[in-house]
Legacy VTK file of the C-alpha trace (Angstrom):
# vtk DataFile Version 3.0
C-alpha trace
ASCII
DATASET POLYDATA
POINTS 481 float
-13.624 71.231 96.440
-13.816 69.881 92.911
-17.422 68.756 93.227
-18.391 72.309 94.299
-16.691 73.738 91.219
-18.410 71.084 89.061
-21.883 71.920 90.325
-21.206 75.679 90.062
-20.175 75.300 86.431
-23.143 73.043 85.715
-25.554 75.504 87.349
-24.040 78.424 85.453
-24.288 76.547 82.187
-27.913 75.656 82.939
-28.708 79.320 83.677
-27.223 80.347 80.335
-29.056 77.606 78.465
-32.433 78.464 80.103
-31.894 82.166 79.366
-31.584 83.235 82.975
-34.270 80.864 84.189
-36.970 81.906 81.731
-37.018 78.333 80.453
-37.561 75.182 82.472
-34.450 74.162 84.473
-35.162 70.544 83.568
-34.633 71.377 79.913
-31.352 73.124 80.690
-30.017 70.241 82.731
-31.104 67.771 80.045
-29.164 69.723 77.440
-26.086 69.878 79.706
-26.313 66.145 80.412
-26.551 65.443 76.686
-23.478 67.566 75.971
-21.482 65.967 78.812
-22.496 62.440 77.730
-21.455 63.173 74.155
-18.053 64.426 75.329
-17.492 61.392 77.570
-18.593 58.971 74.836
-16.223 60.601 72.325
-13.305 60.433 74.795
-13.917 56.776 75.631
-14.266 55.900 71.969
-10.850 57.398 71.284
-9.397 55.409 74.166
-11.323 52.171 73.569
-8.033 50.230 73.301
-6.491 51.606 76.497
-6.601 48.198 78.164
-4.069 46.579 75.798
-1.105 48.941 76.415
-1.863 49.022 80.144
-2.012 45.209 80.200
1.284 45.029 78.338
2.935 47.387 80.815
1.603 45.431 83.814
2.831 42.160 82.281
6.313 43.630 81.685
6.584 44.864 85.276
5.438 41.456 86.518
8.075 39.719 84.334
10.800 41.999 85.696
9.675 41.310 89.266
9.482 37.530 88.768
12.993 37.447 87.278
14.482 39.783 89.898
15.300 42.536 87.390
15.431 46.041 88.826
15.442 49.294 86.802
18.684 51.289 86.954
19.174 55.005 86.358
20.660 55.647 82.903
21.871 59.212 83.412
25.549 59.508 82.466
25.926 55.796 81.649
26.114 56.167 77.880
29.292 58.266 78.168
30.929 55.583 80.332
29.912 52.836 77.927
31.273 54.817 74.970
34.656 54.993 76.690
34.616 51.257 77.422
33.043 49.515 74.415
33.277 50.022 70.665
29.722 48.634 70.397
28.209 51.922 71.589
30.134 54.056 69.096
27.285 53.957 66.606
25.340 56.711 64.864
26.305 60.351 64.359
23.423 62.201 66.001
21.844 60.683 69.109
22.852 57.870 71.469
20.766 56.950 74.502
19.875 54.075 76.792
16.118 53.573 76.572
16.116 51.110 79.473
18.596 49.499 81.852
17.879 46.645 84.269
20.140 44.904 86.779
19.915 41.258 87.767
21.945 38.431 89.253
22.734 35.000 87.812
23.530 32.046 90.056
25.236 29.138 88.322
26.790 25.888 89.445
30.314 27.334 89.437
29.944 31.090 88.973
27.502 33.739 90.140
27.600 37.229 88.710
25.714 40.503 88.466
24.651 41.620 85.010
22.858 44.496 83.322
20.309 44.180 80.522
20.060 47.253 78.303
18.066 48.719 75.398
20.233 51.049 73.274
18.903 53.570 70.753
21.025 55.507 68.274
20.307 57.763 65.308
22.144 58.313 62.044
21.633 61.682 60.413
22.017 61.953 56.663
21.183 64.453 53.940
19.047 63.457 50.966
19.011 65.535 47.793
16.183 65.082 45.287
15.447 66.617 41.897
11.908 66.953 40.567
10.743 66.666 36.946
11.343 70.356 36.367
14.962 70.200 37.474
14.413 71.834 40.865
16.708 70.497 43.579
15.677 70.151 47.213
17.598 68.946 50.233
16.193 67.433 53.405
17.645 65.847 56.520
16.700 62.247 57.289
17.070 60.593 60.695
17.425 56.798 60.713
16.610 55.183 64.071
18.224 51.902 65.202
17.872 49.785 68.338
20.262 47.300 69.946
19.945 45.114 73.016
22.531 43.365 75.138
24.099 42.254 78.410
26.914 43.807 80.451
28.944 41.996 83.126
32.413 41.594 84.613
34.649 39.042 82.871
38.106 38.824 84.514
39.324 35.876 82.420
40.285 37.747 79.209
40.718 41.278 77.888
41.112 43.253 74.683
39.132 40.885 72.419
36.328 41.730 69.976
34.100 39.284 68.038
31.728 40.789 65.483
29.064 39.162 63.324
27.820 42.646 62.414
29.347 43.880 59.174
28.675 47.445 60.322
31.075 47.155 63.264
34.796 46.455 62.881
37.251 46.155 65.735
40.887 47.198 65.675
43.822 44.916 66.414
45.330 41.730 65.062
42.976 39.435 63.183
42.654 35.877 64.479
41.323 32.802 62.679
40.379 29.753 64.706
40.425 26.084 63.749
36.616 26.099 63.320
35.352 27.039 59.855
31.831 27.498 61.248
33.047 30.016 63.806
35.211 31.840 61.244
32.210 32.249 58.936
30.164 33.771 61.758
32.639 36.097 63.472
35.451 38.456 62.608
37.876 38.306 65.547
40.311 41.042 66.548
42.558 41.124 69.597
45.441 43.055 71.119
47.615 40.081 70.200
46.947 36.739 68.549
48.067 34.734 71.588
45.430 36.236 73.898
42.708 35.343 71.389
44.063 31.792 71.057
44.064 31.326 74.843
40.471 32.533 75.160
38.974 30.751 72.147
39.402 27.138 73.220
37.565 24.437 71.207
34.683 24.188 73.678
34.227 27.978 73.745
34.260 28.043 69.931
31.298 25.662 69.949
29.398 27.798 72.467
30.032 31.033 70.565
29.092 29.418 67.250
25.729 28.524 68.752
25.255 32.109 69.961
26.226 33.491 66.552
23.587 31.345 64.851
20.794 32.215 67.306
21.396 35.988 67.521
21.148 38.617 64.795
24.304 40.704 64.192
25.830 39.491 67.443
28.842 41.275 68.922
30.873 40.035 71.901
33.403 42.511 73.224
35.753 42.154 76.213
37.320 45.463 77.212
40.852 46.035 78.431
39.404 46.440 81.944
37.768 42.989 81.905
34.168 44.044 81.179
32.090 41.967 78.750
29.368 43.245 76.421
27.167 40.859 74.421
25.065 42.876 71.943
22.547 41.967 69.233
19.538 43.203 67.252
17.042 40.723 68.746
14.344 42.539 70.754
12.560 39.539 72.277
14.375 39.145 75.609
11.560 40.889 77.495
8.789 40.590 74.913
6.855 37.684 76.368
3.296 38.074 75.059
0.451 37.629 77.560
-2.391 35.315 76.610
-4.984 37.592 78.258
-5.418 41.299 79.035
-7.688 43.596 81.049
-10.576 42.849 78.701
-10.720 39.598 80.679
-9.536 40.720 84.144
-9.981 37.390 85.952
-7.944 35.421 83.397
-5.321 38.191 83.259
-4.905 38.212 87.046
-4.576 34.419 87.069
-1.936 34.578 84.326
0.283 37.163 86.018
-0.067 35.308 89.328
2.151 32.576 87.847
5.905 32.836 87.325
6.887 34.296 83.954
10.286 32.935 82.926
12.301 34.882 80.351
13.492 31.846 78.407
15.815 33.524 75.911
17.473 35.642 78.597
18.132 32.517 80.663
19.650 30.745 77.640
22.052 33.644 77.040
23.054 33.769 80.703
23.621 29.998 80.708
25.880 30.373 77.656
27.877 33.174 79.308
28.220 31.042 82.433
29.546 28.221 80.243
32.129 30.581 78.734
33.169 31.618 82.240
33.433 28.008 83.350
35.645 27.108 80.407
37.766 30.268 80.738
38.548 30.419 84.428
41.433 27.947 84.095
42.803 29.186 80.786
46.090 31.020 81.243
29.788 51.347 58.745
29.218 48.694 56.294
31.758 48.240 53.576
30.750 49.897 50.378
30.155 47.732 47.387
32.802 48.078 44.673
31.908 50.321 41.753
30.508 48.563 38.713
33.061 47.851 36.038
32.541 49.681 32.785
31.140 47.393 30.131
33.593 47.385 27.233
32.827 45.372 24.135
36.274 43.799 23.996
35.838 42.343 27.505
32.563 40.615 26.590
34.513 38.064 24.540
36.807 37.352 27.493
34.054 37.230 30.103
33.398 33.429 29.985
37.126 32.719 30.326
37.409 35.228 33.154
34.473 33.644 34.969
35.988 30.184 34.546
39.360 31.380 35.831
37.779 33.002 38.877
35.771 29.836 39.531
38.882 27.639 39.359
40.853 29.981 41.635
37.970 30.135 44.110
37.602 26.351 44.230
41.379 25.871 44.467
41.687 28.353 47.325
38.673 26.792 48.998
40.260 23.335 48.942
43.566 24.667 50.260
41.753 26.675 52.938
39.735 23.651 54.068
42.896 21.506 54.142
44.639 24.141 56.247
41.605 24.211 58.536
41.979 20.445 59.028
45.654 20.984 59.920
44.730 23.721 62.406
42.055 21.526 63.950
44.516 18.604 64.188
47.058 20.914 65.829
44.361 21.897 68.335
43.680 18.195 69.046
47.417 17.594 69.572
47.636 20.573 71.911
44.766 19.307 74.023
46.176 15.753 74.044
49.615 16.982 75.116
48.022 18.944 77.937
47.539 15.527 79.551
51.290 15.436 80.142
50.697 18.115 82.789
48.171 15.872 84.553
50.170 12.612 84.464
52.682 13.759 87.149
49.763 14.490 89.483
48.501 10.928 88.958
51.964 9.513 89.663
52.318 11.709 92.730
48.936 10.516 93.986
49.919 6.875 93.471
53.197 7.409 95.329
51.614 9.450 98.126
49.032 6.786 98.945
51.450 3.911 98.231
49.183 2.366 95.654
50.963 -0.776 94.482
48.756 -1.218 91.443
51.026 -2.338 88.635
48.217 -1.943 86.109
47.791 1.761 86.943
51.487 2.530 86.597
51.568 0.515 83.400
48.676 2.523 81.912
50.360 5.788 82.941
53.498 4.767 81.077
51.481 3.592 78.068
49.516 6.868 77.915
52.687 8.968 78.047
54.176 6.867 75.243
51.004 7.112 73.111
50.931 10.896 73.468
54.599 11.202 72.489
53.904 9.100 69.348
51.419 11.678 68.062
53.056 13.618 65.246
52.184 16.827 63.477
50.695 14.930 60.518
47.090 13.736 60.763
47.071 10.189 62.124
43.731 9.158 63.579
44.980 5.648 64.373
47.584 6.961 66.820
45.015 9.368 68.224
42.711 6.407 68.842
45.543 4.665 70.713
46.074 7.712 72.906
42.368 7.938 73.678
42.161 4.219 74.386
45.078 4.550 76.810
43.355 7.487 78.481
40.154 5.480 78.883
42.098 2.499 80.224
43.893 4.693 82.769
40.621 6.231 83.972
38.983 2.829 84.354
42.100 1.500 86.102
42.077 4.406 88.541
38.394 3.978 89.309
38.861 0.247 89.962
42.062 0.627 91.971
40.783 3.419 94.167
38.035 1.169 95.546
40.794 -0.522 97.581
41.881 2.813 99.094
38.888 4.456 100.845
41.015 7.293 102.253
42.177 8.155 98.720
38.649 8.063 97.325
37.557 10.559 99.957
40.582 12.828 99.551
40.592 16.248 97.940
43.663 15.233 95.888
41.752 12.471 94.101
38.771 14.750 93.438
40.993 17.485 92.008
42.899 15.077 89.741
39.721 13.477 88.408
38.056 16.867 87.872
41.136 18.081 86.000
41.099 14.967 83.803
37.356 15.441 83.161
37.803 19.047 82.043
40.755 18.128 79.812
38.760 15.329 78.176
35.936 17.827 77.534
38.412 20.047 75.681
39.756 17.052 73.741
36.226 15.972 72.795
35.351 19.460 71.542
38.609 19.676 69.553
37.919 16.297 67.944
34.382 17.335 66.975
35.746 20.467 65.291
38.387 18.322 63.549
35.733 15.920 62.241
33.575 18.757 60.896
36.581 20.254 59.114
37.477 16.831 57.689
33.931 16.452 56.381
34.059 19.919 54.758
37.418 19.104 53.139
36.366 15.665 51.878
33.170 17.096 50.374
35.202 19.806 48.665
37.540 17.333 46.913
34.938 14.655 46.134
32.075 16.772 44.742
32.109 18.229 41.240
33.662 20.600 40.204
35.973 20.464 43.232
36.965 16.902 42.368
38.123 18.047 38.913
40.162 20.985 40.267
41.671 18.776 42.962
42.626 16.081 40.460
44.305 18.569 38.106
45.844 21.060 40.529
45.615 20.368 44.258
46.060 16.567 44.311
44.976 16.316 47.947
44.051 12.912 49.321
40.936 12.156 51.314
41.359 12.365 55.116
39.784 9.920 57.527
37.714 11.340 60.363
38.121 10.186 63.946
35.435 7.720 65.017
36.094 7.051 68.726
32.701 7.879 70.256
34.053 7.904 73.818
36.698 10.493 72.994
34.275 12.676 71.020
31.821 12.676 73.863
34.398 13.455 76.558
34.603 12.072 80.116
32.314 13.276 82.872
33.422 12.914 86.484
31.091 13.591 89.376
32.604 13.239 92.862
30.818 11.098 95.431
29.378 13.484 97.994
LINES 2 483
283 0 1 2 3 4 5 6 7 8 9 10 11 12 13 14 15 16 17 18 19 20 21 22 23 24 25 26 27 28 29 30 31 32 33 34 35 36 37 38 39 40 41 42 43 44 45 46 47 48 49 50 51 52 53 54 55 56 57 58 59 60 61 62 63 64 65 66 67 68 69 70 71 72 73 74 75 76 77 78 79 80 81 82 83 84 85 86 87 88 89 90 91 92 93 94 95 96 97 98 99 100 101 102 103 104 105 106 107 108 109 110 111 112 113 114 115 116 117 118 119 120 121 122 123 124 125 126 127 128 129 130 131 132 133 134 135 136 137 138 139 140 141 142 143 144 145 146 147 148 149 150 151 152 153 154 155 156 157 158 159 160 161 162 163 164 165 166 167 168 169 170 171 172 173 174 175 176 177 178 179 180 181 182 183 184 185 186 187 188 189 190 191 192 193 194 195 196 197 198 199 200 201 202 203 204 205 206 207 208 209 210 211 212 213 214 215 216 217 218 219 220 221 222 223 224 225 226 227 228 229 230 231 232 233 234 235 236 237 238 239 240 241 242 243 244 245 246 247 248 249 250 251 252 253 254 255 256 257 258 259 260 261 262 263 264 265 266 267 268 269 270 271 272 273 274 275 276 277 278 279 280 281 282
198 283 284 285 286 287 288 289 290 291 292 293 294 295 296 297 298 299 300 301 302 303 304 305 306 307 308 309 310 311 312 313 314 315 316 317 318 319 320 321 322 323 324 325 326 327 328 329 330 331 332 333 334 335 336 337 338 339 340 341 342 343 344 345 346 347 348 349 350 351 352 353 354 355 356 357 358 359 360 361 362 363 364 365 366 367 368 369 370 371 372 373 374 375 376 377 378 379 380 381 382 383 384 385 386 387 388 389 390 391 392 393 394 395 396 397 398 399 400 401 402 403 404 405 406 407 408 409 410 411 412 413 414 415 416 417 418 419 420 421 422 423 424 425 426 427 428 429 430 431 432 433 434 435 436 437 438 439 440 441 442 443 444 445 446 447 448 449 450 451 452 453 454 455 456 457 458 459 460 461 462 463 464 465 466 467 468 469 470 471 472 473 474 475 476 477 478 479 480
């Protein structure tokens, strides 16, 4: 049908050009061909770069397919997310999901479904300007912002918000952890301080600190219903750049034939899986202050005022770092005393299998005694004794169990050793946080001008860090399968 219409139009145009056939038809068709060629050439020139966006779209679809990410309808989702997460309560004009994909993560201990989203919101503001003649004009400005993130179920905690974005503040009780690094990165709010303390174990603090450093304006929010949202400004989760495009079709086809791995997305999912693994056993920007009026009488006092502020800042910094050491030590003690819950299981296992290993029972008694000797004051020597007793007990168990094949193959032994391994991982993480805080504190009191302020006002003594490499590294148990 279309080719008939084409030739009819071409014939009609030729008739008009040749003045009803009075001129040569060849001339008419030549003129028509020239006009058509000019139009086609102009159109192709305007679209000479069409291959690049098409290549980019093909590469994105191939990446989604290779990583098992499927598009999801976004209609009505933004309203649900607004009711669930504070993260989506941004802007005052438009909020929309530009894209939403669903995938599945399979880890060693947990598998979960997740959604990857691209969020767009708009802030509307009014700008008033005055020209050189004093005429005032008002116009409306729309500022566009984009956020990206992951959504998934997280049944291990609820009602907790962590924000590294100064433009987003959560409600609730503020919580400060034992890690100075984490406290500098995130502002933490929770329904109650105890729920935040249970969730933010030392090992999780390390994981989240790494996320906070690698992501821009990161926000981690766990709703009251047990849904988790990890949001950030980074836009490179799906932005893998192809090396070739349709300008070189053979190379482009060969490239997309391979598997495109979304590296950053996998790293984030691995981190969330680590948070799950460590949790499943655990019970608008602020406005700047207005400028102070410059009064001549204050100029004379300015140097003294600056010095006073500097001294107060350094003093408070030293006290804060010392308190951070105390909090970190308290966290170490808590993790050490958690071993008292494991010791009865060891004794029960020894009694159940009638293990008459005097050395094992002796190490159990020695470990319990070493843990009870740990006081609230920092004492790394006693901590070293407790860790040495723990190591001795583990080695004693591993040697003794060789004589009891039925015990080595039992589920009881595997559970006890796995529980000890996880507890030692928590102890190791707590000790690493303690050592970092000790280093921060010692630097604060030994470097000038902190050393001067400490000598005159604080009078805090240097604290020794803990240097047991086995305890810092933790204990890894892998059952014999």
